PAPA-629062 format. One line per 2 residues: for each residue x, z, y of C-alpha. Coordinates in steps of 0.5 Angstrom, whole numbers. Each point is the difference from the previous one (the first is absolute). Example, Ala and Ser with C-alpha at 12.3 -4.5 7.8 and 13.67 -1.06 7.14 Angstrom:
% residues 2
25:16:-9; 2:-2:7 .
END
This chain:
% residues 117
-29:38:6; 6:-1:-4 .
0:-7:0; 0:-1:7 .
6:5:1; 4:-4:-6 .
-1:-6:5; 2:3:6 .
6:3:-4; 2:-7:-2 .
0:-3:6; 4:6:3 .
6:-2:-4; -1:-7:-1 .
2:-3:7; 3:-6:3 .
2:3:6; 7:-1:3 .
5:5:3; -1:-3:7 .
-8:1:-1; 1:7:1 .
-2:4:6; 6:1:5 .
0:5:5; 3:0:7 .
6:5:3; -6:5:2 .
-3:0:-7; -6:-4:1 .
-3:-5:-4; 3:-7:2 .
-5:-4:-5; -6:2:-3 .
-2:-5:-6; -7:-2:-2 .
-2:4:-6; -7:-4:-1 .
-1:-3:-7; 2:-8:0 .
-6:-4:-2; 3:-1:-7 .
0:8:-1; -7:0:3 .
-3:-5:-5; 4:4:-6 .
-3:7:3; -7:-3:-1 .
1:-3:-7; 3:7:-2 .
-6:3:3; -5:-5:-4 .
3:1:-6; 0:8:0 .
-7:-1:2; -2:-4:-6 .
4:5:-4; -4:6:3 .
-7:-4:-1; 2:-1:-8 .
1:8:-1; -6:3:-4 .
-5:3:5; 1:7:-2 .
8:-1:2; -1:-4:6 .
-4:5:3; 5:6:-1 .
5:-5:2; -3:-2:7 .
-2:8:1; 7:2:-1 .
5:-6:2; -4:-4:5 .
-4:6:3; 6:5:-1 .
-4:6:-2; 3:5:-5 .
-2:1:-7; -4:6:2 .
-4:-4:5; -1:-5:-5 .
-2:5:-6; -6:3:5 .
-2:-7:2; -1:-3:-7 .
-1:6:-4; 6:-1:-5 .
5:5:-2; 6:1:3 .
4:-3:-6; -5:-6:-1 .
1:-2:7; 7:0:0 .
0:-4:-7; -5:-5:3 .
5:-1:6; 6:0:-5 .
-3:-5:-4; -3:-5:6 .
8:0:3; 2:-2:-7 .
-5:-5:-1; 2:-3:7 .
8:1:-1; -1:-4:-7 .
-5:-5:4; 5:-1:6 .
7:1:-3; 1:-8:-2 .
-2:-2:7; 5:5:3 .
5:-2:-5; 0:-7:2 .
0:1:7; 6:5:0 .
4:-6:-3 .
END
């Protein structure tokens, strides 16, 4: 999902890591130190909060958009598979997915704008 990708990308470029924290190599080229890349408690809490906010926004979608969004973006089905399951036209399925994504972008943009500050 685009929202989670955005969060990961933001975290990747906003780092408190100092130069000394980078992994160093010994003379034979093997790693000297391996950093623990697990989430800190505050990141884990934020991830949970983000997932709850996204889930609430998805649940606010009108049902006909939510079903198509779930099949396409959560289950990862193709547009053709969605068409076969729901009996929609291809353009109808694409339109519903697009509208669902716009709805979610609108609902989530304020939160992620504040998060990025």
